[in-house]
MIBA-421601 format. One record per residue (C-alpha): residue in three letters; residue number from 0; x, y, z. Coordinates in pm, 1 decimal, m for minus. Layout:
BEGIN
> tise | dotor | xx | yy | zz
> ALA | NUM | X | Y | Z
...
//
This chain:
BEGIN
> tise | dotor | xx | yy | zz
> MET | 0 | 148.6 | m1046.8 | 568.2
> ASN | 1 | m121.1 | m1210.7 | 345.7
> VAL | 2 | m441.5 | m1221.9 | 563.0
> SER | 3 | m757.5 | m1396.9 | 424.2
> LEU | 4 | m1086.9 | m1314.4 | 498.5
> CYS | 5 | m1297.5 | m1638.0 | 554.5
> THR | 6 | m1626.0 | m1664.3 | 376.0
> ILE | 7 | m1760.2 | m1902.4 | 639.3
> THR | 8 | m1748.6 | m1606.5 | 851.9
> PHE | 9 | m2077.8 | m1461.6 | 670.9
> ARG | 10 | m2271.5 | m1817.5 | 685.4
> HIS | 11 | m2593.2 | m1667.3 | 862.7
> HIS | 12 | m2497.8 | m1361.6 | 716.1
> LEU | 13 | m2751.1 | m1225.3 | 365.2
> HIS | 14 | m2391.0 | m1072.5 | 207.7
> SER | 15 | m2330.3 | m1199.8 | m199.8
> LEU | 16 | m1948.0 | m1296.8 | m271.9
> GLN | 17 | m1961.1 | m962.2 | m452.0
> GLU | 18 | m2034.4 | m826.4 | m159.2
> ILE | 19 | m1757.6 | m935.0 | 71.6
> THR | 20 | m1491.7 | m918.9 | m198.3
> THR | 21 | m1535.5 | m493.7 | m207.9
> TRP | 22 | m1545.5 | m493.2 | 172.1
> ALA | 23 | m1257.7 | m747.5 | 195.4
> SER | 24 | m1062.3 | m499.5 | m29.0
> ASP | 25 | m1185.9 | m170.9 | 121.1
> GLN | 26 | m1031.9 | m319.9 | 446.8
> GLY | 27 | m694.8 | m449.2 | 317.8
> PHE | 28 | m736.2 | m803.9 | 307.8
> SER | 29 | m525.4 | m966.8 | 57.7
> GLY | 30 | m687.6 | m1238.6 | m33.6
> ILE | 31 | m1036.4 | m1463.0 | 54.1
> GLU | 32 | m1061.7 | m1833.8 | 234.6
> LEU | 33 | m1356.1 | m1966.5 | 18.0
> TRP | 34 | m1524.3 | m2179.8 | 172.6
> ALA | 35 | m1653.4 | m2486.1 | m40.5
> VAL | 36 | m2058.4 | m2448.6 | 31.3
> HIS | 37 | m1996.1 | m2074.2 | m96.7
> ALA | 38 | m1762.5 | m2191.2 | m348.3
> LYS | 39 | m2008.8 | m2496.4 | m510.5
> ASN | 40 | m2287.6 | m2238.4 | m480.6
> ALA | 41 | m2129.4 | m1990.0 | m741.8
> ILE | 42 | m1967.4 | m2237.7 | m918.6
> GLU | 43 | m2190.1 | m1993.5 | m1244.9
> ASP | 44 | m2042.8 | m1705.3 | m1130.4
> ALA | 45 | m1654.5 | m1819.5 | m1093.7
> ALA | 46 | m1540.7 | m1608.7 | m1370.3
> PHE | 47 | m1711.0 | m1308.0 | m1252.4
> HIS | 48 | m1583.2 | m1296.3 | m885.2
> LYS | 49 | m1224.0 | m1417.5 | m987.3
> LYS | 50 | m1216.0 | m1129.0 | m1218.9
> ASN | 51 | m1401.6 | m932.7 | m937.9
> MET | 52 | m1137.5 | m1025.3 | m696.1
> ALA | 53 | m816.1 | m983.8 | m931.8
> GLU | 54 | m915.7 | m624.6 | m992.5
> LYS | 55 | m962.6 | m547.4 | m630.5
> GLY | 56 | m601.7 | m726.1 | m544.7
> LEU | 57 | m774.0 | m1019.2 | m445.3
> THR | 58 | m730.2 | m1407.0 | m467.1
> VAL | 59 | m849.3 | m1693.4 | m332.3
> SER | 60 | m587.3 | m1828.1 | m58.4
> MET | 61 | m757.8 | m2181.3 | m6.4
> LEU | 62 | m1104.2 | m2340.9 | m3.2
> SER | 63 | m1189.0 | m2512.7 | 351.3
> ASP | 64 | m1403.9 | m2851.8 | 298.0
> TYR | 65 | m1463.0 | m3156.2 | 443.2
> LEU | 66 | m1345.0 | m3511.3 | 285.3
> PRO | 67 | m1560.3 | m3760.8 | 350.8
> LEU | 68 | m1321.2 | m4021.1 | 422.0
> ASN | 69 | m1593.1 | m4281.0 | 519.6
> GLN | 70 | m1614.8 | m4322.8 | 179.3
> SER | 71 | m1458.5 | m4616.6 | m41.3
> VAL | 72 | m1125.5 | m4580.9 | m148.1
> GLU | 73 | m1298.4 | m4550.1 | m517.9
> GLN | 74 | m1584.7 | m4337.1 | m446.6
> LEU | 75 | m1357.3 | m4112.4 | m240.8
> ILE | 76 | m1115.5 | m4072.0 | m521.3
> GLY | 77 | m1400.9 | m3968.9 | m741.7
> THR | 78 | m1490.2 | m3671.8 | m501.1
> THR | 79 | m1127.8 | m3529.5 | m519.8
> GLU | 80 | m1132.8 | m3511.8 | m852.0
> ARG | 81 | m1406.2 | m3284.9 | m802.7
> LYS | 82 | m1295.3 | m3081.6 | m558.9
> ALA | 83 | m964.1 | m3091.4 | m768.0
> ASP | 84 | m1202.9 | m2916.3 | m1024.0
> LEU | 85 | m1345.0 | m2695.7 | m827.4
> LEU | 86 | m1008.4 | m2573.3 | m674.9
> LYS | 87 | m865.4 | m2527.0 | m1003.4
> LEU | 88 | m1207.1 | m2340.4 | m1112.1
> TRP | 89 | m1116.6 | m2077.3 | m816.1
> GLY | 90 | m790.4 | m2021.5 | m864.2
> THR | 91 | m617.8 | m2193.7 | m560.3
> ASN | 92 | m389.7 | m2543.7 | m516.5
> LYS | 93 | m488.1 | m2574.2 | m138.9
> LEU | 94 | m805.4 | m2765.2 | m31.0
> ARG | 95 | m832.7 | m2757.9 | 376.6
> THR | 96 | m984.0 | m3035.8 | 570.9
> PHE | 97 | m996.5 | m3259.8 | 838.1
> ALA | 98 | m833.2 | m3584.0 | 946.2
> GLY | 99 | m1117.7 | m3796.7 | 1086.6
> GLN | 100 | m1389.2 | m3717.4 | 1291.7
> LYS | 101 | m1275.9 | m3910.8 | 1596.5
> ALA | 102 | m996.1 | m3790.0 | 1862.7
> SER | 103 | m625.0 | m3966.6 | 1822.1
> GLY | 104 | m647.7 | m4088.0 | 2184.2
> GLU | 105 | m1008.1 | m4239.8 | 2103.8
> VAL | 106 | m919.8 | m4454.5 | 1745.1
> THR | 107 | m798.5 | m4780.7 | 1747.0
> ALA | 108 | m506.2 | m4874.0 | 1514.3
> GLU | 109 | m738.4 | m5004.8 | 1246.9
> GLU | 110 | m911.2 | m4688.0 | 1242.1
> ARG | 111 | m650.1 | m4503.1 | 1268.5
> SER | 112 | m466.4 | m4725.7 | 934.2
> HIS | 113 | m810.0 | m4645.6 | 769.7
> ILE | 114 | m750.6 | m4284.0 | 780.5
> VAL | 115 | m405.8 | m4286.4 | 681.7
> LYS | 116 | m446.0 | m4460.8 | 342.9
> GLN | 117 | m774.5 | m4239.2 | 267.5
> LEU | 118 | m590.8 | m3950.4 | 292.6
> GLN | 119 | m277.7 | m4123.8 | 107.4
> ALA | 120 | m530.8 | m4142.6 | m188.0
> VAL | 121 | m639.3 | m3831.3 | m180.6
> CYS | 122 | m270.5 | m3651.5 | m180.6
> ARG | 123 | m211.0 | m3931.1 | m478.2
> SER | 124 | m534.1 | m3759.8 | m631.8
> LEU | 125 | m412.3 | m3380.2 | m589.7
> ALA | 126 | m64.8 | m3455.8 | m662.1
> VAL | 127 | m142.2 | m3494.3 | m1033.1
> HIS | 128 | m332.9 | m3145.0 | m1086.9
> ASN | 129 | m43.2 | m2984.8 | m877.8
> GLN | 130 | m233.7 | m2885.8 | m525.0
> LEU | 131 | m192.9 | m2946.6 | m155.9
> LEU | 132 | m411.0 | m3127.9 | 75.0
> LEU | 133 | m442.1 | m2928.6 | 411.8
> ILE | 134 | m487.5 | m3072.1 | 757.5
> GLU | 135 | m633.4 | m2872.1 | 1014.5
> THR | 136 | m502.5 | m2939.8 | 1372.8
> HIS | 137 | m817.9 | m2955.9 | 1519.2
> PRO | 138 | m1015.7 | m3135.8 | 1834.3
> ASN | 139 | m1137.2 | m3464.5 | 1818.7
> THR | 140 | m960.0 | m3572.2 | 1478.3
> LEU | 141 | m600.0 | m3715.1 | 1432.6
> ALA | 142 | m450.0 | m3361.8 | 1441.9
> ASP | 143 | m591.2 | m3243.0 | 1780.2
> THR | 144 | m249.5 | m3276.7 | 1928.5
> LEU | 145 | 129.1 | m3208.7 | 1817.4
> GLU | 146 | 249.5 | m3572.5 | 1865.2
> SER | 147 | m40.6 | m3719.6 | 1652.8
> THR | 148 | m24.3 | m3438.8 | 1407.7
> LEU | 149 | 354.9 | m3530.4 | 1328.8
> GLN | 150 | 330.5 | m3885.3 | 1385.3
> LEU | 151 | 3.9 | m3862.7 | 1110.9
> ILE | 152 | 253.3 | m3667.8 | 861.2
> GLU | 153 | 493.6 | m3914.6 | 862.3
> GLU | 154 | 248.9 | m4212.3 | 849.6
> VAL | 155 | 102.2 | m4072.7 | 539.4
> ASP | 156 | 408.7 | m3984.5 | 448.8
> HIS | 157 | 299.6 | m3799.4 | 77.5
> GLN | 158 | 465.6 | m3451.7 | m42.5
> ALA | 159 | 105.4 | m3341.7 | m120.6
> LEU | 160 | 12.5 | m3344.6 | 251.1
> ARG | 161 | 32.9 | m2986.3 | 404.1
> ILE | 162 | m92.3 | m2833.8 | 756.3
> ASN | 163 | m301.7 | m2561.6 | 791.3
> TYR | 164 | m237.3 | m2406.8 | 1178.5
> ASP | 165 | m495.1 | m2353.1 | 1379.1
> ALA | 166 | m250.6 | m2146.7 | 1662.2
> LEU | 167 | m616.2 | m2219.2 | 1916.8
> HIS | 168 | m658.8 | m2539.0 | 1861.4
> MET | 169 | m276.9 | m2615.7 | 1939.4
> TRP | 170 | m301.4 | m2401.1 | 2267.3
> GLU | 171 | m604.4 | m2668.0 | 2336.0
> ALA | 172 | m419.9 | m2928.0 | 2306.3
> GLY | 173 | m195.1 | m2785.8 | 2577.3
> VAL | 174 | 118.2 | m2681.5 | 2326.4
> ASP | 175 | 224.6 | m2280.1 | 2321.1
> PRO | 176 | 118.4 | m2189.9 | 1984.0
> ALA | 177 | 446.5 | m2055.6 | 1909.9
> ALA | 178 | 642.7 | m2393.0 | 2007.7
> GLY | 179 | 392.8 | m2586.4 | 1762.0
> PHE | 180 | 442.8 | m2363.1 | 1503.8
> ILE | 181 | 786.7 | m2405.4 | 1512.0
> ALA | 182 | 765.5 | m2791.5 | 1520.6
> LEU | 183 | 547.4 | m2797.0 | 1242.4
> GLU | 184 | 727.2 | m2559.4 | 1029.8
> PRO | 185 | 825.1 | m2724.5 | 738.8
> TYR | 186 | 477.4 | m2868.7 | 657.7
> ILE | 187 | 264.0 | m2506.2 | 718.3
> GLU | 188 | 103.5 | m2356.6 | 467.4
> HIS | 189 | m147.7 | m2192.9 | 624.1
> VAL | 190 | m253.9 | m2041.9 | 999.3
> HIS | 191 | m566.6 | m1985.9 | 1116.5
> LEU | 192 | m605.5 | m1707.6 | 1382.5
> LYS | 193 | m878.6 | m1673.1 | 1657.4
> ASN | 194 | m872.6 | m1618.0 | 2002.0
> ILE | 195 | m1111.7 | m1692.4 | 2324.0
> THR | 196 | m1160.7 | m1519.6 | 2636.2
> SER | 197 | m1103.4 | m1899.9 | 2836.7
> ARG | 198 | m1098.2 | m2242.0 | 2803.9
> ASP | 199 | m1416.2 | m2268.9 | 2957.5
> HIS | 200 | m1581.1 | m2117.7 | 2650.7
> LEU | 201 | m1378.6 | m2384.3 | 2363.2
> ARG | 202 | m1680.8 | m2561.1 | 2319.8
> VAL | 203 | m1786.5 | m2257.5 | 2149.5
> PHE | 204 | m1579.9 | m2365.5 | 1857.2
> ALA | 205 | m1720.5 | m2699.7 | 1817.6
> PRO | 206 | m1878.6 | m2766.6 | 1504.5
> GLU | 207 | m2251.6 | m2879.5 | 1605.4
> ASN | 208 | m2212.8 | m2533.9 | 1799.8
> VAL | 209 | m2069.6 | m2321.2 | 1522.7
> TYR | 210 | m2229.8 | m2421.0 | 1236.9
> ALA | 211 | m2568.8 | m2377.0 | 1387.4
> ALA | 212 | m2761.6 | m2056.2 | 1329.2
> ALA | 213 | m2907.1 | m2000.0 | 1758.0
> GLY | 214 | m2530.7 | m2179.6 | 1847.6
> THR | 215 | m2392.7 | m1983.6 | 2154.4
> ARG | 216 | m2102.4 | m1744.5 | 2048.9
> GLU | 217 | m2035.1 | m1704.9 | 2452.0
> GLY | 218 | m1629.5 | m1655.4 | 2467.1
> MET | 219 | m1505.6 | m1549.6 | 2110.0
> ILE | 220 | m1351.6 | m1228.9 | 2143.4
> PRO | 221 | m1113.1 | m999.1 | 1916.0
> LEU | 222 | m752.9 | m1117.3 | 1821.4
> PHE | 223 | m578.1 | m947.8 | 2074.0
> GLU | 224 | m747.5 | m981.0 | 2374.7
> GLY | 225 | m836.5 | m1323.9 | 2480.5
> CYS | 226 | m598.4 | m1633.8 | 2624.5
> ILE | 227 | m392.0 | m1649.5 | 2345.4
> ASP | 228 | m95.4 | m1399.4 | 2317.7
> TYR | 229 | m65.4 | m1305.4 | 1962.5
> GLN | 230 | 175.6 | m1018.2 | 2002.1
> ARG | 231 | 409.2 | m1263.0 | 2145.6
> PHE | 232 | 287.8 | m1480.3 | 1929.1
> PHE | 233 | 404.8 | m1281.5 | 1569.0
> ARG | 234 | 700.6 | m1140.3 | 1757.5
> LEU | 235 | 868.9 | m1497.8 | 1815.2
> LEU | 236 | 758.3 | m1583.8 | 1476.6
> SER | 237 | 847.1 | m1238.3 | 1232.3
> ASP | 238 | 1073.9 | m1462.7 | 970.4
> SER | 239 | 831.3 | m1763.1 | 954.9
> LEU | 240 | 514.9 | m1596.8 | 905.8
> GLU | 241 | 645.5 | m1425.4 | 578.7
> LYS | 242 | 643.6 | m1783.3 | 463.9
> VAL | 243 | 297.5 | m1828.5 | 488.5
> GLU | 244 | m101.5 | m1703.6 | 462.2
> VAL | 245 | m313.9 | m1629.7 | 767.2
> SER | 246 | m663.3 | m1607.0 | 794.7
> LEU | 247 | m861.5 | m1435.7 | 1065.9
> GLU | 248 | m1154.8 | m1685.4 | 1162.0
> TRP | 249 | m1404.3 | m1494.8 | 1285.3
> PHE | 250 | m1769.3 | m1686.3 | 1396.7
> GLY | 251 | m1873.8 | m1430.7 | 1636.3
> GLU | 252 | m2139.7 | m1101.6 | 1643.7
> ASP | 253 | m2050.8 | m755.8 | 1469.3
> VAL | 254 | m1879.8 | m922.1 | 1184.2
> PHE | 255 | m1734.6 | m615.8 | 1048.6
> SER | 256 | m1609.4 | m419.6 | 1315.7
> VAL | 257 | m1462.0 | m735.0 | 1491.7
> LEU | 258 | m1252.2 | m841.3 | 1121.2
> THR | 259 | m1151.6 | m419.1 | 1072.9
> ASN | 260 | m1017.1 | m382.3 | 1403.2
> ASP | 261 | m846.3 | m726.8 | 1410.9
> LEU | 262 | m670.5 | m698.7 | 1027.3
> ARG | 263 | m594.8 | m341.5 | 1114.5
> GLN | 264 | m392.5 | m399.5 | 1467.6
> LEU | 265 | m259.6 | m722.7 | 1374.5
> LEU | 266 | m82.5 | m511.7 | 989.3
> LYS | 267 | 24.1 | m264.9 | 1272.2
> VAL | 268 | 168.3 | m584.4 | 1521.3
> ASN | 269 | 353.2 | m743.2 | 1185.1
> GLN | 270 | 474.6 | m385.6 | 1065.3
> ARG | 271 | 667.6 | m317.4 | 1458.7
> VAL | 272 | 806.7 | m702.0 | 1411.0
> GLY | 273 | 874.6 | m684.3 | 1010.4
> VAL | 274 | 669.7 | m949.3 | 947.2
//
């Protein structure tokens, strides 16, 4: 299994990308999921970092960003072209974003149609460069339920549109994570893995909290200790998970110890089930 480390984990830490790369390689990660903020701020040193990663057996698996779908289509295409250049610079063809900032059950038909058209424009721009747009399954977006996500794929109807499958957020929507994966499997290019102690703490992953240095981290828990049964998830999806890359998405404290243990347990589980 190809497992990536998310640099967003270090959003409030004083560690260089070189230090993160060395540590990730030493632990056995195979990739780096690069937060766009970090990708843009390290542009001048991108060649050095790519060489350093390659020497350590790592690649940039995905660039995680947030496209401003409220821009005019002309502005959005310009933004997308700059993102395409950033993807080329870092050697990945996957751009992760969210499908708007409003729950699928709250948008009007006009609002939904606008987001669909904007995503179509982004897909057309990225496709010219053989790049993919990955929509993350996430609350308060048009990919916040399985039904709405499938509808969105049908509406956008473009080969460059793919899914970044966040197992926890699909579970949050009331869908068994394995069943949701199977339903979306033809479109899944990447998987985010994280866990929670209980549904009462799901708001801990809300962007306004998780990106805040003073935000609460209550409820965040190592991968195999929370509500989602990842042992079962990997057992049921062993064949399918061979075809995608996954990222351990950790926003809590004790970064190094938690990620080290999660990766070791993940690789051990996958060894048993044959992933």
